[in-house]
TIVEX-699853 format. One record per residue (C-alpha): x negated, y, z negated; residue in three letters; residue number from 1. Coordinates in steps of 0.5 Angstrom, whole numbers. Layout:
<atoms>
+-------+-------+-------+------+-----+
!     u !     v !     w ! code ! pos !
+-------+-------+-------+------+-----+
!     X !     Y !     Z !  ALA ! NUM !
...
+-------+-------+-------+------+-----+
</atoms>
This chain:
<atoms>
+-------+-------+-------+------+-----+
!     u !     v !     w ! code ! pos !
+-------+-------+-------+------+-----+
!  -136 !    37 !   -18 !  UNK !   1 !
!  -128 !    35 !   -15 !  UNK !   2 !
!  -124 !    32 !   -21 !  UNK !   3 !
!  -119 !    26 !   -20 !  UNK !   4 !
!  -113 !    26 !   -19 !  UNK !   5 !
!  -110 !    22 !   -24 !  UNK !   6 !
!  -104 !    17 !   -24 !  UNK !   7 !
!  -100 !    18 !   -30 !  UNK !   8 !
!   -94 !    13 !   -32 !  UNK !   9 !
!   -88 !    16 !   -37 !  UNK !  10 !
!   -84 !    11 !   -42 !  UNK !  11 !
!   -78 !    16 !   -43 !  UNK !  12 !
!   -76 !    12 !   -50 !  UNK !  13 !
!   -69 !    13 !   -54 !  UNK !  14 !
!   -68 !     9 !   -60 !  UNK !  15 !
!   -76 !     5 !   -59 !  UNK !  16 !
!   -74 !     2 !   -52 !  UNK !  17 !
!   -76 !     6 !   -46 !  UNK !  18 !
!   -71 !     7 !   -42 !  UNK !  19 !
!   -69 !    12 !   -35 !  UNK !  20 !
!   -64 !    15 !   -31 !  UNK !  21 !
!   -62 !    21 !   -26 !  UNK !  22 !
!   -63 !    28 !   -28 !  UNK !  23 !
!   -64 !    26 !   -35 !  UNK !  24 !
!   -57 !    23 !   -35 !  UNK !  25 !
!   -55 !    17 !   -35 !  UNK !  26 !
!   -60 !    12 !   -38 !  UNK !  27 !
!   -62 !     6 !   -38 !  UNK !  28 !
!   -66 !     1 !   -42 !  UNK !  29 !
!   -73 !    -2 !   -38 !  UNK !  30 !
!   -75 !    -4 !   -44 !  UNK !  31 !
!   -81 !    -4 !   -50 !  UNK !  32 !
!   -86 !     2 !   -49 !  UNK !  33 !
!   -90 !    -2 !   -52 !  UNK !  34 !
!   -92 !    -9 !   -47 !  UNK !  35 !
!   -89 !    -3 !   -42 !  UNK !  36 !
!   -95 !     1 !   -44 !  UNK !  37 !
!  -101 !    -4 !   -44 !  UNK !  38 !
!   -98 !    -8 !   -38 !  UNK !  39 !
!   -99 !    -1 !   -34 !  UNK !  40 !
!  -106 !     1 !   -38 !  UNK !  41 !
!  -108 !    -6 !   -35 !  UNK !  42 !
!  -105 !    -3 !   -28 !  UNK !  43 !
!  -110 !     1 !   -28 !  UNK !  44 !
!  -107 !     8 !   -30 !  UNK !  45 !
!  -110 !    14 !   -32 !  UNK !  46 !
!  -106 !    16 !   -37 !  UNK !  47 !
!  -100 !    14 !   -41 !  UNK !  48 !
!   -95 !    19 !   -43 !  UNK !  49 !
!   -89 !    19 !   -48 !  UNK !  50 !
!   -84 !    23 !   -49 !  UNK !  51 !
!   -78 !    21 !   -54 !  UNK !  52 !
!   -72 !    23 !   -50 !  UNK !  53 !
!   -68 !    25 !   -56 !  UNK !  54 !
!   -73 !    27 !   -61 !  UNK !  55 !
!   -71 !    35 !   -60 !  UNK !  56 !
!   -64 !    33 !   -60 !  UNK !  57 !
!   -65 !    30 !   -66 !  UNK !  58 !
!   -68 !    34 !   -69 !  UNK !  59 !
!   -73 !    30 !   -71 !  UNK !  60 !
!   -80 !    27 !   -68 !  UNK !  61 !
!   -82 !    21 !   -65 !  UNK !  62 !
!   -83 !    14 !   -68 !  UNK !  63 !
!   -90 !    14 !   -71 !  UNK !  64 !
!   -89 !     7 !   -71 !  UNK !  65 !
!   -89 !     6 !   -63 !  UNK !  66 !
!   -93 !    10 !   -62 !  UNK !  67 !
!   -98 !     7 !   -68 !  UNK !  68 !
!   -97 !     0 !   -63 !  UNK !  69 !
!   -98 !     4 !   -57 !  UNK !  70 !
!  -104 !     7 !   -59 !  UNK !  71 !
!  -107 !     1 !   -61 !  UNK !  72 !
!  -105 !    -3 !   -55 !  UNK !  73 !
!  -109 !     2 !   -49 !  UNK !  74 !
!  -117 !     5 !   -48 !  UNK !  75 !
!  -113 !    10 !   -44 !  UNK !  76 !
!  -111 !    18 !   -46 !  UNK !  77 !
!  -104 !    17 !   -50 !  UNK !  78 !
!  -100 !    23 !   -50 !  UNK !  79 !
!   -94 !    23 !   -54 !  UNK !  80 !
!   -88 !    29 !   -55 !  UNK !  81 !
!   -81 !    29 !   -58 !  UNK !  82 !
!   -79 !    33 !   -63 !  UNK !  83 !
!   -85 !    37 !   -64 !  UNK !  84 !
!   -83 !    43 !   -68 !  UNK !  85 !
!   -89 !    45 !   -73 !  UNK !  86 !
!   -96 !    43 !   -74 !  UNK !  87 !
!   -94 !    37 !   -79 !  UNK !  88 !
!   -93 !    34 !   -73 !  UNK !  89 !
!   -98 !    35 !   -68 !  UNK !  90 !
!  -102 !    32 !   -74 !  UNK !  91 !
!   -97 !    25 !   -75 !  UNK !  92 !
!   -98 !    24 !   -67 !  UNK !  93 !
!  -105 !    25 !   -67 !  UNK !  94 !
!  -106 !    22 !   -73 !  UNK !  95 !
!  -102 !    15 !   -71 !  UNK !  96 !
!  -107 !    15 !   -64 !  UNK !  97 !
!  -103 !    20 !   -60 !  UNK !  98 !
!  -110 !    23 !   -55 !  UNK !  99 !
!  -106 !    29 !   -54 !  UNK ! 100 !
!   -98 !    32 !   -55 !  UNK ! 101 !
!   -94 !    34 !   -51 !  UNK ! 102 !
!   -89 !    41 !   -53 !  UNK ! 103 !
!   -83 !    42 !   -49 !  UNK ! 104 !
!   -77 !    45 !   -53 !  UNK ! 105 !
!   -81 !    48 !   -59 !  UNK ! 106 !
!   -86 !    52 !   -53 !  UNK ! 107 !
!   -80 !    56 !   -50 !  UNK ! 108 !
!   -77 !    57 !   -57 !  UNK ! 109 !
!   -83 !    58 !   -62 !  UNK ! 110 !
!   -89 !    60 !   -56 !  UNK ! 111 !
!   -93 !    62 !   -62 !  UNK ! 112 !
!   -93 !    54 !   -64 !  UNK ! 113 !
!   -99 !    53 !   -58 !  UNK ! 114 !
!  -103 !    58 !   -61 !  UNK ! 115 !
!  -102 !    55 !   -67 !  UNK ! 116 !
!  -103 !    48 !   -64 !  UNK ! 117 !
!  -109 !    50 !   -61 !  UNK ! 118 !
!  -113 !    54 !   -66 !  UNK ! 119 !
!  -114 !    48 !   -70 !  UNK ! 120 !
!  -114 !    43 !   -65 !  UNK ! 121 !
!  -117 !    45 !   -58 !  UNK ! 122 !
!  -113 !    47 !   -52 !  UNK ! 123 !
!  -115 !    40 !   -49 !  UNK ! 124 !
!  -109 !    37 !   -53 !  UNK ! 125 !
!  -104 !    42 !   -52 !  UNK ! 126 !
!   -99 !    39 !   -46 !  UNK ! 127 !
!   -94 !    44 !   -45 !  UNK ! 128 !
!   -87 !    41 !   -42 !  UNK ! 129 !
!   -83 !    43 !   -38 !  UNK ! 130 !
!   -77 !    42 !   -36 !  UNK ! 131 !
!   -74 !    46 !   -29 !  UNK ! 132 !
!   -68 !    47 !   -26 !  UNK ! 133 !
!   -66 !    51 !   -19 !  UNK ! 134 !
!   -63 !    56 !   -22 !  UNK ! 135 !
!   -61 !    63 !   -15 !  UNK ! 136 !
!   -60 !    67 !   -21 !  UNK ! 137 !
!   -67 !    67 !   -23 !  UNK ! 138 !
!   -73 !    72 !   -20 !  UNK ! 139 !
!   -77 !    65 !   -19 !  UNK ! 140 !
!   -71 !    61 !   -16 !  UNK ! 141 !
!   -73 !    57 !   -22 !  UNK ! 142 !
!   -69 !    57 !   -30 !  UNK ! 143 !
!   -73 !    53 !   -36 !  UNK ! 144 !
!   -68 !    48 !   -40 !  UNK ! 145 !
!   -70 !    46 !   -46 !  UNK ! 146 !
!   -68 !    39 !   -51 !  UNK ! 147 !
!   -68 !    33 !   -45 !  UNK ! 148 !
!   -65 !    38 !   -39 !  UNK ! 149 !
!   -59 !    40 !   -43 !  UNK ! 150 !
!   -60 !    46 !   -45 !  UNK ! 151 !
!   -60 !    52 !   -41 !  UNK ! 152 !
!   -65 !    58 !   -43 !  UNK ! 153 !
!   -64 !    64 !   -38 !  UNK ! 154 !
!   -73 !    64 !   -38 !  UNK ! 155 !
!   -75 !    64 !   -31 !  UNK ! 156 !
!   -80 !    58 !   -31 !  UNK ! 157 !
!   -85 !    62 !   -26 !  UNK ! 158 !
!   -85 !    68 !   -31 !  UNK ! 159 !
!   -86 !    64 !   -37 !  UNK ! 160 !
!   -91 !    61 !   -35 !  UNK ! 161 !
!   -95 !    68 !   -32 !  UNK ! 162 !
!   -93 !    70 !   -39 !  UNK ! 163 !
!   -95 !    63 !   -44 !  UNK ! 164 !
!  -101 !    60 !   -40 !  UNK ! 165 !
!  -106 !    64 !   -45 !  UNK ! 166 !
!  -103 !    61 !   -52 !  UNK ! 167 !
!  -108 !    56 !   -53 !  UNK ! 168 !
!  -105 !    51 !   -47 !  UNK ! 169 !
!  -109 !    45 !   -45 !  UNK ! 170 !
!  -104 !    43 !   -38 !  UNK ! 171 !
!   -98 !    44 !   -36 !  UNK ! 172 !
!   -93 !    38 !   -34 !  UNK ! 173 !
!   -88 !    40 !   -29 !  UNK ! 174 !
!   -82 !    36 !   -29 !  UNK ! 175 !
!   -77 !    38 !   -24 !  UNK ! 176 !
!   -70 !    36 !   -27 !  UNK ! 177 !
!   -66 !    37 !   -20 !  UNK ! 178 !
!   -72 !    31 !   -17 !  UNK ! 179 !
!   -71 !    27 !   -23 !  UNK ! 180 !
!   -71 !    20 !   -21 !  UNK ! 181 !
!   -68 !    21 !   -14 !  UNK ! 182 !
!   -73 !    19 !   -11 !  UNK ! 183 !
!   -73 !    24 !    -6 !  UNK ! 184 !
!   -80 !    26 !    -7 !  UNK ! 185 !
!   -83 !    31 !   -11 !  UNK ! 186 !
!   -81 !    39 !   -11 !  UNK ! 187 !
!   -87 !    41 !    -8 !  UNK ! 188 !
!   -84 !    49 !    -7 !  UNK ! 189 !
!   -83 !    49 !   -16 !  UNK ! 190 !
!   -91 !    45 !   -16 !  UNK ! 191 !
!   -94 !    51 !   -11 !  UNK ! 192 !
!   -90 !    57 !   -15 !  UNK ! 193 !
!   -93 !    54 !   -21 !  UNK ! 194 !
!  -100 !    53 !   -18 !  UNK ! 195 !
!   -99 !    62 !   -15 !  UNK ! 196 !
!   -98 !    64 !   -22 !  UNK ! 197 !
!  -104 !    59 !   -26 !  UNK ! 198 !
!  -110 !    56 !   -26 !  UNK ! 199 !
!  -108 !    50 !   -31 !  UNK ! 200 !
!  -108 !    44 !   -28 !  UNK ! 201 !
!  -101 !    41 !   -26 !  UNK ! 202 !
!   -98 !    35 !   -28 !  UNK ! 203 !
!   -92 !    34 !   -22 !  UNK ! 204 !
!   -86 !    30 !   -25 !  UNK ! 205 !
!   -79 !    28 !   -22 !  UNK ! 206 !
!   -79 !    25 !   -14 !  UNK ! 207 !
!   -84 !    21 !   -13 !  UNK ! 208 !
!   -81 !    15 !    -9 !  UNK ! 209 !
!   -85 !    12 !    -3 !  UNK ! 210 !
!   -92 !    12 !    -4 !  UNK ! 211 !
!   -93 !    17 !     1 !  UNK ! 212 !
!   -90 !    22 !    -3 !  UNK ! 213 !
!   -96 !    23 !    -7 !  UNK ! 214 !
!  -100 !    26 !    -3 !  UNK ! 215 !
!   -95 !    32 !    -1 !  UNK ! 216 !
!   -96 !    34 !    -9 !  UNK ! 217 !
!  -103 !    33 !    -9 !  UNK ! 218 !
!  -103 !    39 !    -3 !  UNK ! 219 !
!   -98 !    43 !    -7 !  UNK ! 220 !
!  -104 !    44 !   -13 !  UNK ! 221 !
!  -102 !    38 !   -18 !  UNK ! 222 !
!  -108 !    36 !   -22 !  UNK ! 223 !
!  -105 !    29 !   -23 !  UNK ! 224 !
!   -98 !    26 !   -21 !  UNK ! 225 !
!   -94 !    23 !   -26 !  UNK ! 226 !
!   -87 !    18 !   -24 !  UNK ! 227 !
!   -83 !    13 !   -28 !  UNK ! 228 !
!   -77 !     9 !   -24 !  UNK ! 229 !
!   -81 !     7 !   -18 !  UNK ! 230 !
!   -86 !     3 !   -24 !  UNK ! 231 !
!   -81 !     1 !   -28 !  UNK ! 232 !
!   -77 !    -3 !   -22 !  UNK ! 233 !
!   -83 !    -5 !   -19 !  UNK ! 234 !
!   -82 !    -1 !   -12 !  UNK ! 235 !
!   -89 !     2 !   -13 !  UNK ! 236 !
!   -95 !     0 !   -16 !  UNK ! 237 !
!  -100 !     4 !   -20 !  UNK ! 238 !
!  -106 !    -1 !   -14 !  UNK ! 239 !
!  -101 !     2 !    -9 !  UNK ! 240 !
!  -100 !     9 !   -11 !  UNK ! 241 !
!  -108 !    10 !   -12 !  UNK ! 242 !
!  -109 !     6 !    -4 !  UNK ! 243 !
!  -105 !    11 !    -1 !  UNK ! 244 !
!  -108 !    17 !    -4 !  UNK ! 245 !
!  -115 !    14 !    -3 !  UNK ! 246 !
!  -114 !    12 !     4 !  UNK ! 247 !
!  -110 !    20 !     5 !  UNK ! 248 !
!  -117 !    23 !     3 !  UNK ! 249 !
!  -115 !    23 !    -4 !  UNK ! 250 !
!  -120 !    22 !   -10 !  UNK ! 251 !
!  -118 !    18 !   -15 !  UNK ! 252 !
!  -121 !    12 !   -21 !  UNK ! 253 !
!  -120 !     6 !   -14 !  UNK ! 254 !
!  -119 !    -1 !   -19 !  UNK ! 255 !
!  -123 !    -7 !   -18 !  UNK ! 256 !
!  -122 !   -12 !   -13 !  UNK ! 257 !
!  -118 !   -18 !   -17 !  UNK ! 258 !
+-------+-------+-------+------+-----+
</atoms>
């Protein structure tokens, strides 16, 4: 049975507020994360992803009170990431109401943590979030960054996936830093390159601008499509994206007519 393609709004949070920029820079205040999460849930989102974008840089975990209030306001899966560096951080997120955790910087600096998390909680809760930049010096043409895209690691992104995908990972969240916030379309070459080396579910992130941008990401191998700016600004709605994908022959969880 073919699974539905998921449409996921992303809440990038800094100092308790949802923010958005371009290529992880020039962050602007968008609004309250709890209110936005509830709005997207009611609008038909399949999941909500909540990323504390400054947690890794500041050496702390995401704000648990915001996670708790967000989890209480929605009844769809909530993925939370930001600053996770040890097993107890994961426990705190899950106890606050998260259904899945997104591991970014620590998955690269300490991949053994992925094994520890999956052994205790199961790989279904583990989402590895990779911030990827184009880099001609890498064999694949793509390099991994950490700490909100601010630190280039020297790791080839495709090689890293090939070597570490057996560590108890449930999903891959692939963020194209180059495409982030540009509204120029998803980096389909990156998605296809990831799909070529891994059978793990892929969440594509970075670059959504129009309803027609989502189909190429699915065709390249994405199992879910994630966006932020276009939803926050009202340029697109969850319904519009799903209706467009449905008309293009993609299986999605359709919304009731109201």
